C-alpha positions in Angstrom: 10.7 -0.4 7.7 8.1 2.5 9.4 8.8 3.2 13.3 5.8 1.3 15.0 5.2 4.2 17.1 6.4 7.5 14.7 6.9 10.8 16.2 7.1 14.1 14.2 10.7 15.2 13.6 9.9 19.0 13.5 10.6 20.4 16.7 8.0 22.4 18.2 9.6 25.6 18.9 11.0 25.7 15.2 9.4 28.9 13.5 8.4 26.4 10.5 6.2 24.1 12.8 3.5 26.8 12.6 3.1 27.5 9.1 0.7 26.0 8.0 -0.2 22.7 6.4 -2.9 22.9 3.4 -4.9 19.9 2.2 -5.6 20.3 -1.5 -7.9 18.8 -3.8 -6.0 20.2 -7.0 -2.4 19.5 -6.4 -1.8 15.6 -7.0 1.5 15.6 -4.4 2.2 16.2 -1.1 4.9 18.9 -0.3 6.8 20.8 2.5 9.2 23.8 2.4 11.5 23.2 5.6 13.7 20.1 5.5 13.3 19.5 8.8 9.7 17.6 8.7 11.3 15.1 7.0 12.0 11.9 9.1 13.5 10.1 6.1 14.8 11.5 3.1 16.7 11.3 -0.1 18.0 14.1 -2.4 16.4 14.5 -5.6 16.9 17.0 -7.9 13.5 18.1 -9.8 11.1 20.4 -10.4 7.0 21.7 -10.4 5.6 24.1 -12.5 3.0 26.6 -11.1 -0.5 27.5 -12.9 0.8 30.1 -13.9 3.8 28.3 -15.2 6.8 29.1 -12.9 9.0 26.0 -12.6 10.1 25.8 -9.0 12.8 23.6 -7.8 12.5 20.3 -5.7 15.3 19.2 -3.5 14.0 16.1 -2.4 11.6 13.6 -1.6 11.0 11.6 1.9 8.8 10.8 4.5 6.9 13.2 7.6 4.9 12.1 10.0 2.5 15.2 10.7 1.3 15.6 14.4 -2.3 16.8 14.2 -5.0 18.0 16.4 -7.8 14.8 16.7 -11.0 17.0 17.8 -12.4 20.5 16.9 -14.0 22.6 19.5 -17.0 22.1 18.4 -16.8 18.5 18.1 -16.2 18.2 21.9 -18.0 21.4 23.2 -14.9 22.3 24.7 -12.5 25.4 23.9 -9.1 24.3 23.3 -8.0 27.4 25.2 -9.8 27.2 28.2 -8.2 23.2 28.7 -6.6 23.5 31.7 -7.0 21.8 35.3 -4.8 23.0 38.5 -2.5 20.6 39.3 -1.4 19.6 35.6 -1.1 19.7 32.0 -4.6 18.5 30.3 -4.7 19.9 26.4 -2.6 18.5 23.4 -0.6 22.3 23.5 0.5 22.0 27.0 1.8 18.1 26.1 3.4 19.2 23.4 5.7 22.2 24.5 8.1 23.7 22.9 10.8 22.3 24.5 10.2 19.0 23.4 12.7 17.6 20.7 10.2 15.6 19.4 6.2 15.6 18.5 4.7 12.9 20.4 1.3 11.7 20.3 -1.1 12.8 23.4 -4.2 12.1 23.9 -5.9 14.5 21.4 -3.2 14.5 19.1 -2.0 12.1 16.3 0.1 11.5 13.9 -0.3 11.8 9.9 1.8 9.6 7.8 2.8 10.7 4.4 5.5 9.1 1.9 6.9 10.4 -0.9 7.0 14.5 0.4 8.5 16.7 -2.1 10.8 18.9 -0.4 10.2 22.4 -2.5 12.0 25.3 0.0 10.2 28.0 -2.5 6.6 27.3 -1.2 5.0 29.9 1.3 3.5 26.8 3.3 3.0 23.0 3.5 0.1 20.9 1.0 -1.1 17.5 1.9 -2.7 16.6 -1.1 -6.1 15.2 -0.3 -6.4 12.9 -3.9 -3.1 11.2 -3.1 -4.2 10.8 0.5 -7.5 9.5 0.1 -5.9 6.8 -2.3 -2.9 5.3 -0.3 -5.2 3.2 1.8 -3.8 4.5 5.0 -6.7 6.9 5.7 -10.7 8.1 4.6 -11.2 11.8 4.4 -14.8 12.1 5.6 -17.2 14.6 4.9 -16.3 17.8 2.6 -13.4 20.1 2.4 -13.0 22.6 3.9 -14.2 21.0 6.8 -13.2 17.1 6.7 -11.7 14.5 9.0 -9.5 12.1 8.7 -9.6 9.0 10.3 -7.1 5.6 10.3 -8.5 3.5 8.1 -7.7 0.0 10.2 -9.0 1.8 13.1 -11.5 4.1 12.2 -10.1 6.5 14.7 -9.8 10.1 14.2 -6.2 11.3 12.9 -7.0 15.2 12.0 -9.1 17.6 10.8 -9.4 20.4 8.0 -10.5 24.1 8.7 -10.9 27.1 6.6 -8.3 29.9 7.2 -7.4 32.8 4.4 -9.7 31.2 1.9 -7.7 27.4 2.0 -8.5 24.7 4.0 -5.6 23.7 6.8 -5.1 21.3 9.6 -4.5 22.1 12.9 -1.3 21.0 14.7 -0.9 20.9 18.3 -0.8 23.7 20.8 -2.1 25.6 17.7 -5.8 27.8 18.1 -8.7 27.4 16.0 -8.7 29.1 12.3 -5.1 31.1 13.1 -2.8 30.8 10.0 0.5 31.9 8.8 -0.7 32.1 5.1 -0.5 35.7 3.6 -3.8 36.0 2.4 -2.5 38.6 -0.3 -0.3 35.9 -2.3 -1.7 33.3 -4.6 -1.9 29.8 -3.0 0.6 27.5 -4.4 -1.2 25.4 -7.1 1.1 22.9 -9.2 1.6 20.1 -11.0 4.9 17.4 -10.5 5.0 16.7 -14.3 4.8 13.1 -15.5 8.4 12.9 -16.7 9.7 13.7 -13.7 8.0 10.9 -11.6 9.0 8.2 -14.1 12.5 9.7 -13.4 12.0 9.2 -9.2 10.2 5.8 -9.7 13.5 4.6 -12.0 15.5 6.5 -8.9 14.3 4.2 -6.6 13.6 1.0 -8.4 10.0 1.1 -7.9 8.6 -2.5 -9.6 5.3 -0.4 -10.0 6.4 1.6 -13.6 5.2 0.0 -16.4 7.2 -1.2 -19.2 5.8 1.6 -21.8 6.9 4.5 -19.2 10.6 2.8 -18.1 11.3 2.6 -21.9 10.2 6.4 -22.2 12.5 8.0 -19.6 15.1 7.0 -21.7 13.5 8.6 -24.7 13.2 11.6 -23.1 16.2 12.0 -20.6 17.2 15.1 -22.7 14.7 16.4 -24.5 12.1 17.5 -22.2 8.8 17.1 -22.1 7.7 15.0 -24.8 4.4 15.5 -26.6 2.6 12.3 -25.1 3.1 13.3 -21.9 2.8 17.0 -22.2 -0.9 16.5 -23.6 -1.9 14.4 -20.4 0.3 17.3 -18.2 -2.0 19.7 -20.5 -5.3 18.0 -19.2 -4.4 17.6 -15.7 -4.0 21.4 -15.9 -6.9 22.1 -17.1 -8.2 19.9 -14.4 -6.7 21.7 -11.8 -8.0 25.1 -13.1 -11.8 23.6 -13.4 -11.4 22.7 -9.5 -9.7 26.0 -8.9 -12.8 28.0 -10.5 -15.7 26.3 -8.4 -13.7 25.8 -5.0 -15.3 29.3 -3.5 -18.5 27.7 -4.5 -18.4 24.8 -2.4 -17.0 26.7 1.1 -20.2 29.2 0.6 -22.8 28.6 3.9 -20.2 26.1 5.8 -21.7 26.7 9.2 -18.9 26.1 10.8 -17.4 29.2 9.5 -20.4 31.1 11.1 -19.8 33.3 13.7 -19.9 32.0 17.7 
């Protein structure tokens, strides 16, 4: 059962707190590169395959409570770095101090709940799958990437927003400045696919009743033989879809006024 008032497990003073949380319309799975993000966690040895064919280990799967700023400066007419009043703190950056053991929601921040997040230590940043988020029934994505707003489906309230840095849309966490990134622009983004056989192994491991009979039966058949032809054909089609999205992404961000100079 989920906590009624979830809080982030990652200490804001931890160096990994400021590693980017990118949102991807290409990747189909959420992923985190530091174990401290997970509020619940199950060890599970698996792997993902990058768009270049590199196999990267997955060490486990779990739930992440991700704290996010809820308003852009241009939405509110205010600058976060100037939001100070004498006599006490007034911004999410000051309310979520590095001395806090967990990141709690504030008037300027909220918590994005991510289920079945892959723990992939070799990633250079963290990934939120827009596909998985939009089909979770918990959240609505309003607008288009890279400048979308995430809203709670039930309340309609803002949960977070995305902005473009280093040609990659990302979320802004409490205490982070506008359009600041830890991503090395000289590196290729970590676009990966979690193969269907691995998904079925996970579903079988956790006893998920959503696995259909044909998939469940196929697990035993594929157990020692690698990815079989039927799943390979589906995976190849997914890879081609990923490539097409990557080819057109730069066109989607051209002319966005949010990234014009102030």
